[in-house]
N, C-alpha and C positions, 0 to 999 in steps of 0.2 A: 667450577662452572657454577653458572648463576642460576637458580631455579626457576622455573616456571610455575608460579603456582595459583594460575586461573583456570587451570583445567577443569574447576569442577563447574564451570557454567557451559551454556549451549551455546554453540558458535555464534547466532545474532546477538545474543547478550553479551559475550565476551568482546566483539569489536566495540560494541555500544559503550561498554563500561570502561573500555581502554580509553576510548576518545573524550568521554566524558571527563574520565577522573585527570588525565593530563592537561586537556584545552583548560579546564578550569584552575588546576594547579599553578598554571602559567598567569593568570590573571588575580591569583587570589591576594596577592600585594595591592592591587590596584582598585579592590571593589569591597573593601571592608566596610562596616557600619561606623558610623563616628565613634562608638565606644571600642569596635574592635581595633580601629585607625588608633585610637590613643593607647591601648594595650601593647600595639605590635609594634607602635614607632620608633622605638630602639628596641635591641636585643636584651633578653632579660637577664639581669645580671647574677642572681642566685635563684635558682629553683630548690633548691634544699634549706630544709629546718636546721641543720646542724651547726652548731657555733663552731667556726673553725678557729684552731689551736696551733701552734708552734708544730705539733707531730702531725697534724690532719695534712693529707695531700689533696691536691685537685684534680677533677677529672673535668674537663670543658668540653661541651658538646657545640659542636659548631656547625651551624646549617640554615636550611629556609624554614618554610612554615609547619614543615612536618616535626621538625625540632622547636620550633617555636610553640607549638601548640595551639595552632589556629582554630578560631572558633570555641574554643573550650570555655567554659565558664571560668573554670580556677585553673590557674597555670599550674598548680599543684597534681592536676591528674595527666599532664604531659609526660611522655617517657622520661624524659630527663629526673622530673622529680621522683619518678616512679622508680628509678634507678637509685637514686639518694634513699628512698624508703628502704629499698632491699640493702642497701651497705649497712645502713643503721641497723637493721634488723640482724644482720651477723655480728656486729659489733666491729665493722672496718671503718677506719678513721678517714673516709674521705669526703670532701664537699663537692657537691656535682654544682657547675655552672651552666646555665642556659642562656648560648649565644645564639639562639636561632633568630633569623628575620625573614618574615613572609615576601616572597616574591625573589629571594636573593637567588645570585646566577655565582657562578665560579668569579667571574670579572670584578662583582660586589665583594665577593668573600676576599679577593685578592688585595681590593684597595682598603679594607677594615682590617686585614690581619696585624699589623703593625700595633694597632691601637689594643685589638684585643690580648696581644701578647705582653702587654705592659705588666700583666701578673703571671705568677710562677704558675707553670702546668705541667702536671706529671702524666697526666693521660689526655691526649688530644682526639677526640672524635669527630671526623671530618664526613659531614652528609651534605653533599652539593652536587649540582650538575644536570637535574633533571629540568630544570628551568632554561638551561643552555640547548638542550636536544630538541626541547618543545619550540623553541624559537629559531631552531635551524642554524644554531652559531656552529660555525667549522670546528670540527672535532679536534683538530691540533689546536685550537685556542682553549677548548675547554681541557683538553690534556695539559696543556702548557701552564694554564692557571691552577690546576690542581697541583702540579709539580711546583710550582713556587709557593703555594701555601706551605705545602710540605716541607720544601727547603727552610722557608722563613720559620718555622715551629723549629726543624733540626738545629738552624744556625742560633735562635734564641736559646735554647738548651737541647744538646745532643741526647741528652737521657729521657727527654720525653717519649713515652710509648704512643705511636700515632695507631688509630684505628679507622679504617676506611669503610663508610656506608655505600653497597653498591645500588644501583637505580636501572632499571629498564625503561623502554620507550615503546608506544603504542605503534601497531602494525602499519597505521597509515602514513608514517613517518618515511616508509621505505625500508625494505630488507637488507640494502646494504649500509645505509647511515645507521640503522637499527642494531646491526650486527656489530661495526665497530664501535659505536656507543658502548655497546654491553662489555665491550671487551676493554674499555679503559680502566675500569675499576681494578680488576684482576690484573691486569698488567702492570698497574702502579703500585699495587700491592707487592707483586713480586720484586719489581725494580727495587723499591726501597725497603722492602723486607717489611712492610707492614701486615697486622691484622687485617681481616676482611671480613665484613658481613656481606654475604653475596648478594642480598636483597632484603632492605629495610623493610619493605612491607610484605612480606611472607605471610600467608594466611590471613592478611586484611584487605588488600588492595582488590577493589571489585565484588567485595562481599558486603553486599547493602546494608547487613543489619549491625555491620562494625564499622559504618562511616557516617557522616553528619547528612543532613537533609541535602546539602549540595552534591553529595555521591562520592565525594572525594577525599575529603579529610577524616581521618580516624575519631572515633566516637572515645568516651572513655574506656571503654571495653577494648578498643582498636588499639589506644596507646598501650594498654596493658599488655598487648601481644607485640608490639613494637619494643617495649622495655625487655620483654624476654628474649627477642631476637638479638637486640643488642646485649643482652645479659652474658648468653649463650658464648660470645666471644669476648667480651669485657672480663668476665671471671677467670679467664685462662691468663689475661693479660696482666692482672693485678695479682695473682695467686702468689 
């Protein structure tokens, strides 16, 4: 079950935060400043500082602006880099690669997955889908695109472990659409026997002090929580 973590707010504020968060997330890839555009133009190749050797395994984070670390002054404050720091502190030989791209959809991810898989990947974290929902993309297409990405990872290396990050939509999208969208992630996780992060933005989404001035993208403190949300699942996958 995907947790609803916005209940700490008043009803009016909740509805507003939902609408603001998701409407701006949809356009985050289109309204960057010149500097931000340059930073997010291509997926970040490696957010970690660990030098990879023959014994080092790879964790690849494949997603949208949340993975890319949109709006942060330093990419090392984004959750993939924080995961790298956590792994390093535990003496675990993994290199974390940030392959997030602001504004990405599942169709966009599907189109670039072959290029991303030119490298060996031991753990693949898949964080896509929210922008599909905000654009009203038919949910059958979203589900199919995610499945194609999963299949591509498995075809490249059947031993790669995949973690799927869940997402939710705002109430203005309609109850039927919202409910079906929400079920995509646990359904795919069960069908493909994947590890599931129920809701990537747990304890962050809609919380003013944990988001940037736009009210939607996590601050450095927000990314620390995202990293914890991912680590709660990742630690069991790599143990």
